[in-house]
C-alpha positions as CSV (number, residue, x, y, z in Angstrom):
1,M,-32.0,-40.0,-9.8
2,N,-28.9,-38.0,-9.0
3,N,-28.4,-35.4,-11.8
4,K,-24.7,-35.9,-11.7
5,K,-23.4,-37.8,-14.7
6,I,-20.3,-40.0,-14.5
7,L,-18.3,-41.4,-17.4
8,L,-16.5,-44.7,-16.6
9,I,-13.8,-45.7,-19.1
10,E,-12.6,-49.3,-18.3
11,D,-11.6,-52.1,-20.7
12,N,-12.1,-54.9,-18.2
13,S,-15.8,-55.8,-18.4
14,D,-16.2,-57.2,-14.9
15,V,-14.5,-54.1,-13.3
16,R,-16.6,-51.8,-15.5
17,E,-19.9,-53.5,-14.6
18,N,-19.1,-53.8,-10.9
19,T,-18.0,-50.2,-10.6
20,A,-21.0,-48.9,-12.6
21,E,-23.3,-50.8,-10.3
22,I,-21.8,-49.2,-7.2
23,L,-22.2,-45.7,-8.6
24,E,-25.7,-46.4,-9.8
25,L,-26.7,-47.7,-6.4
26,A,-25.5,-44.3,-5.1
27,N,-27.9,-42.6,-7.5
28,Y,-25.4,-41.4,-10.0
29,N,-26.2,-41.4,-13.7
30,V,-23.4,-43.6,-15.2
31,V,-22.4,-44.0,-18.8
32,T,-19.6,-46.4,-19.8
33,A,-17.0,-47.0,-22.4
34,P,-14.9,-50.1,-23.1
35,D,-11.8,-48.2,-24.4
36,G,-10.1,-44.8,-24.5
37,K,-11.1,-43.8,-28.0
38,E,-14.9,-44.5,-27.4
39,G,-14.5,-42.8,-24.0
40,V,-13.3,-39.5,-25.5
41,E,-16.1,-39.6,-28.0
42,I,-18.8,-40.2,-25.3
43,A,-17.2,-37.5,-23.2
44,R,-17.5,-34.9,-26.0
45,H,-21.2,-35.9,-26.6
46,E,-22.4,-36.5,-23.0
47,K,-20.5,-33.7,-21.2
48,P,-20.2,-35.7,-17.9
49,D,-19.7,-34.1,-14.5
50,L,-16.9,-36.5,-13.7
51,I,-14.7,-39.0,-15.5
52,I,-13.2,-42.2,-14.1
53,C,-10.7,-43.8,-16.4
54,D,-8.4,-46.9,-16.3
55,I,-4.8,-46.2,-17.1
56,M,-3.7,-49.4,-18.8
57,M,-5.9,-49.9,-21.9
58,P,-5.1,-51.1,-25.4
59,G,-5.0,-48.4,-28.1
60,L,-5.5,-45.1,-26.4
61,D,-4.5,-45.5,-22.8
62,G,-5.7,-43.4,-19.8
63,Y,-2.9,-40.8,-20.2
64,G,-4.0,-40.3,-23.8
65,V,-7.6,-39.9,-22.8
66,L,-6.6,-37.3,-20.2
67,H,-4.5,-35.4,-22.7
68,L,-7.3,-35.1,-25.2
69,I,-9.9,-34.2,-22.6
70,S,-7.6,-31.4,-21.1
71,K,-7.3,-29.9,-24.6
72,D,-11.1,-29.7,-25.1
73,S,-12.3,-26.3,-23.6
74,A,-15.7,-27.8,-22.9
75,L,-14.2,-30.7,-20.8
76,A,-11.0,-29.2,-19.4
77,M,-12.6,-28.5,-15.9
78,V,-14.3,-31.9,-15.6
79,P,-12.8,-33.7,-12.6
80,F,-10.7,-36.8,-13.7
81,I,-10.0,-39.8,-11.6
82,F,-7.6,-42.5,-12.7
83,L,-8.3,-46.2,-11.9
84,T,-5.0,-48.2,-11.8
85,A,-3.7,-51.5,-10.6
86,K,-0.3,-50.0,-10.5
87,A,0.6,-47.9,-7.4
88,E,4.1,-46.9,-8.4
89,R,4.9,-43.2,-7.6
90,S,6.2,-42.6,-11.1
91,D,2.8,-43.4,-12.6
92,M,1.0,-41.2,-10.1
93,R,3.3,-38.3,-10.8
94,K,2.9,-38.6,-14.5
95,G,-0.9,-38.5,-14.1
96,M,-0.8,-35.5,-11.8
97,D,1.5,-33.7,-14.2
98,L,-1.1,-34.2,-16.9
99,G,-3.8,-32.8,-14.7
100,A,-5.5,-35.8,-13.0
101,D,-7.5,-34.9,-9.9
102,D,-7.2,-38.2,-8.0
103,Y,-6.2,-41.8,-8.1
104,I,-8.0,-45.0,-7.0
105,T,-5.9,-48.1,-6.9
106,K,-7.5,-51.5,-7.8
107,P,-8.8,-53.4,-6.0
108,F,-10.8,-50.7,-4.1
109,D,-13.8,-51.0,-1.8
110,K,-17.2,-49.2,-2.2
111,T,-16.5,-46.6,0.4
112,E,-13.1,-45.6,-1.1
113,L,-14.7,-45.1,-4.6
114,L,-17.8,-43.1,-3.4
115,N,-15.7,-40.9,-1.1
116,A,-13.4,-40.0,-3.9
117,V,-16.3,-39.3,-6.3
118,E,-18.3,-37.2,-3.8
119,S,-15.2,-35.2,-2.8
120,R,-14.3,-34.3,-6.5
121,I,-17.9,-33.5,-7.4
122,R,-18.4,-31.3,-4.4
123,K,-15.2,-29.4,-5.2
124,S,-16.1,-29.1,-8.8
125,D,-19.5,-27.6,-7.8
126,L,-17.7,-24.9,-5.8
127,L,-15.3,-24.1,-8.6
128,H,-18.3,-23.5,-10.9
129,K,-20.0,-21.4,-8.5
130,E,-20.3,-17.7,-9.6
131,Y,-18.0,-15.4,-7.5
132,G,-17.9,-11.7,-7.7
133,K,-15.4,-10.7,-10.3
134,D,-13.7,-8.3,-7.9
135,I,-11.3,-8.3,-5.0
136,E,-14.0,-9.4,-2.6
137,G,-14.8,-12.5,-4.6
138,L,-11.3,-13.8,-4.1
139,G,-11.7,-14.1,-0.3
140,T,-15.0,-16.0,-0.7
141,F,-13.5,-18.2,-3.3
142,I,-10.5,-19.3,-1.1
143,S,-12.8,-20.0,1.8
144,D,-15.2,-22.1,-0.3
145,V,-12.7,-24.2,-2.2
146,A,-10.3,-24.9,0.7
147,G,-12.8,-24.8,3.6
148,G,-14.3,-22.1,5.8
149,T,-11.1,-21.4,7.7
150,A,-8.7,-21.4,4.7
151,L,-8.5,-17.7,4.3
152,K,-7.8,-17.3,8.0
153,R,-5.0,-19.9,7.7
154,F,-3.6,-18.3,4.6
155,L,-3.3,-15.0,6.5
156,E,-2.1,-16.5,9.8
157,G,1.4,-15.6,10.9
158,K,1.7,-12.9,8.2
159,R,3.1,-9.5,9.1
160,V,0.4,-7.0,10.0
161,N,1.4,-3.3,9.4
162,H,-0.4,-0.4,11.1
163,Y,-0.9,2.8,8.9
164,R,-2.0,6.1,10.1
165,K,-4.4,8.2,8.1
166,K,-2.7,9.6,5.0
167,E,0.3,7.2,5.5
168,S,1.7,5.7,2.3
169,I,1.6,1.9,1.9
170,Y,3.4,1.8,-1.5
171,L,4.3,4.4,-4.2
172,E,3.9,4.4,-7.9
173,G,7.3,3.3,-9.5
174,N,8.3,1.1,-6.6
175,Y,8.9,-2.6,-7.2
176,P,6.5,-5.1,-5.3
177,S,7.7,-7.8,-3.0
178,G,4.3,-9.1,-2.1
179,M,0.6,-8.3,-2.1
180,Y,-1.7,-6.9,0.6
181,Y,-4.9,-7.6,2.4
182,V,-7.0,-5.0,4.3
183,T,-7.4,-6.3,7.9
184,S,-9.2,-3.2,9.0
185,G,-9.7,0.4,7.8
186,K,-10.0,2.0,4.4
187,I,-7.4,2.3,1.7
188,K,-7.3,4.4,-1.5
189,I,-5.5,3.5,-4.8
190,F,-4.5,6.5,-6.9
191,K,-2.5,7.7,-9.8
192,T,-0.5,10.9,-9.8
193,H,-0.3,13.3,-12.7
194,E,3.2,14.7,-13.6
195,Y,2.1,18.0,-12.0
196,G,1.1,16.3,-8.8
197,K,-2.6,16.0,-9.4
198,E,-4.2,12.8,-8.0
199,L,-6.9,10.6,-9.5
200,I,-8.3,7.9,-7.1
201,T,-9.0,4.8,-9.1
202,D,-10.1,2.4,-6.4
203,L,-11.4,2.3,-2.8
204,L,-10.7,-0.7,-0.5
205,K,-12.2,-1.9,2.8
206,E,-11.7,-4.8,5.2
207,G,-11.5,-8.1,3.4
208,D,-10.0,-6.7,0.1
209,F,-6.7,-7.8,-1.5
210,F,-4.6,-5.3,-3.4
211,G,-1.2,-4.7,-5.0
212,Y,-1.3,-8.0,-6.9
213,T,-1.4,-6.6,-10.5
214,A,2.2,-5.3,-10.5
215,L,3.3,-8.6,-8.8
216,L,1.7,-10.6,-11.7
217,E,3.3,-8.4,-14.4
218,E,6.6,-8.3,-12.5
219,N,6.6,-4.5,-13.1
220,P,6.8,-1.5,-10.9
221,Y,3.5,-0.2,-9.3
222,N,1.6,2.0,-11.7
223,E,-0.4,3.4,-8.9
224,S,0.1,4.3,-5.2
225,A,-1.8,3.1,-2.1
226,E,-2.5,5.2,1.0
227,A,-4.6,4.8,4.1
228,L,-7.8,6.9,4.1
229,E,-8.1,6.4,7.9
230,D,-6.1,4.5,10.5
231,S,-5.8,1.0,9.0
232,E,-4.3,-2.4,9.5
233,V,-2.9,-4.2,6.4
234,T,-1.6,-7.7,6.2
235,F,1.5,-8.3,3.9
236,I,1.6,-11.5,1.9
237,P,5.1,-12.3,0.5
238,K,5.5,-12.8,-3.3
239,E,6.4,-16.5,-3.0
240,E,3.2,-17.4,-1.0
241,F,1.0,-15.4,-3.4
242,Q,2.5,-17.3,-6.3
243,G,2.0,-20.6,-4.6
244,L,-1.7,-19.8,-4.0
245,L,-2.2,-18.5,-7.6
246,F,-0.3,-21.0,-9.6
247,G,-0.9,-24.1,-7.4
248,N,-4.6,-24.2,-8.3
249,P,-5.9,-23.7,-11.9
250,A,-9.2,-22.5,-10.6
251,V,-7.7,-19.8,-8.5
252,T,-5.7,-18.7,-11.6
253,K,-8.9,-18.5,-13.5
254,N,-10.6,-16.5,-10.8
255,F,-7.7,-14.0,-10.6
256,L,-8.0,-13.5,-14.4
257,K,-11.7,-12.6,-13.9
258,I,-10.7,-10.1,-11.2
259,L,-8.0,-8.5,-13.4
260,T,-10.4,-8.3,-16.4
261,K,-13.1,-6.7,-14.1
262,G,-10.5,-4.1,-13.0
263,V,-9.6,-3.2,-16.5
264,L,-13.2,-2.7,-17.5
265,D,-13.8,-0.6,-14.3
266,K,-10.9,1.6,-15.2
267,Q,-12.2,2.1,-18.8
268,E,-15.6,3.1,-17.5
269,L,-14.0,5.5,-15.0
270,L,-12.2,7.2,-17.9
271,L,-15.4,7.4,-20.0
272,K,-17.2,9.1,-17.1
273,L,-14.4,11.5,-16.5
274,A,-14.5,12.5,-20.2
275,Y,-18.2,12.9,-20.7
276,S,-20.0,13.3,-17.4
277,S,-20.6,16.7,-15.7
278,V,-18.9,17.4,-12.3
279,R,-22.4,17.3,-10.7
280,K,-23.1,13.8,-12.1
281,R,-19.6,12.5,-11.2
282,T,-19.9,13.9,-7.6
283,A,-23.3,12.0,-7.2
284,E,-21.6,8.8,-8.6
285,A,-18.6,9.2,-6.2
286,L,-21.0,9.5,-3.2
287,I,-22.9,6.4,-4.3
288,L,-19.6,4.5,-4.8
289,L,-18.6,5.4,-1.3
290,Q,-22.0,4.3,0.0
291,D,-21.9,1.0,-1.9
292,K,-18.4,0.3,-0.7
293,Y,-18.6,1.3,3.0
294,K,-22.2,1.4,4.2
295,Q,-23.0,-1.0,7.0
296,D,-26.2,-3.0,6.7
297,D,-27.7,-1.6,9.9
298,D,-27.1,2.1,8.9
299,A,-30.2,4.0,8.1
300,H,-28.1,6.6,6.2
301,F,-24.6,6.3,5.0
302,E,-22.1,8.9,6.3
303,M,-18.4,9.2,6.1
304,A,-15.6,11.6,7.1
305,I,-13.6,12.0,3.9
306,A,-11.2,14.8,3.0
307,R,-12.6,17.1,0.4
308,E,-9.4,16.8,-1.5
309,D,-9.7,13.0,-1.6
310,L,-13.3,13.2,-2.7
311,A,-12.4,15.6,-5.5
312,N,-9.7,13.1,-6.6
313,I,-12.4,10.4,-6.9
314,V,-14.6,12.8,-9.0
315,G,-11.7,14.0,-11.0
316,T,-12.1,17.8,-10.4
317,A,-10.7,20.7,-8.5
318,T,-11.4,20.8,-4.8
319,E,-13.2,24.2,-5.1
320,S,-15.6,22.7,-7.7
321,L,-16.3,19.7,-5.6
322,I,-17.2,21.9,-2.5
323,R,-19.5,24.1,-4.6
324,T,-21.3,20.9,-5.9
325,L,-21.6,19.5,-2.4
326,S,-23.2,22.8,-1.3
327,D,-25.8,22.5,-4.1
328,F,-26.5,18.9,-3.0
329,K,-27.0,20.1,0.6
330,E,-29.5,22.8,-0.5
331,E,-31.3,20.2,-2.6
332,K,-31.5,17.9,0.6
333,L,-29.6,15.2,-1.2
334,V,-26.8,15.2,1.5
335,E,-26.2,16.5,4.9
336,I,-22.8,17.9,6.0
337,R,-21.9,18.1,9.7
338,D,-18.6,18.1,11.6
339,G,-16.7,17.3,8.3
340,K,-18.9,14.2,7.6
341,I,-21.0,13.8,4.6
342,R,-24.3,11.9,5.0
343,V,-26.3,10.7,2.0
344,L,-30.0,11.5,2.5
345,D,-31.4,10.5,-0.8
346,A,-29.4,7.8,-2.6
347,D,-32.0,7.1,-5.2
348,K,-32.0,10.7,-6.4
349,L,-28.3,10.8,-6.5
350,R,-28.2,7.5,-8.6
351,K,-30.7,8.9,-11.1
352,L,-29.1,12.3,-11.4
353,K,-28.6,13.1,-15.1
354,A,-26.6,16.3,-15.1
């Protein structure tokens, strides 16, 4: 039997029995309720994967059921389909405003019912899938929820800006008018001390979004963005970003996870700067670069990065960084040639204690 459980709330016994039979023949596990009050109680007890509910019922009607379901944190994300004999636009609008996912107008045929159910359950499964709680997870999420070409369509027609190495994308203190997507290249996000000292707080690569935190807060940027190498960056206007974010509750939820992850990462960075040695922080910076930019087919990771930039990731003076790299070279942990740093022993760098 299908492990998907459907709750059917319908006061008309003939419609309830016929609809349940169609769903059971399609191998769904169906539980039924003859009225709204009992339906809410069963929903709380059974935790269904989808709810189908009639609108016009005595006592607690379908709108009341949806209202109570949406206030229950354990049920709020369960797909909700209304059954209605009324097809007036005002009724449909009211249901959608309350959070209904779909409508089926009675009388309906078997195919119409099953297509609606399958579509909503499939989409629900995607929304419950675990995505990386970082900027990479967002792209995967958009593609999965809206289809494989959704991300491409979202970016289509947007302005692509070309930045040379060390060219600024935006500066701390400026007001945002949109967000950004790395089409190609590498980007650094950094904060600047009042005396001009930099601290790199994030590194970005192709497929990453950035610049959205200030947009959400409607505040000036509290960090700056600059190209680490020649890069292409797609600009996404504020209005389109807000349409994506606020037009789908699941996208909003995913963005909150991303923002939470970003705060935790920054807290961890500050702890390491406060308590780890320069040697340990340099090893961690090299591993960070490798984890972010290493290609699957590379035997060893190598990257040309300005020593000043690497020092700004580590949070130390450039001279101290260069001395530490020399020590790593002597210990055969890295190789340095033509300005490029090659990681020779990532395991030892990861396990470095001091």
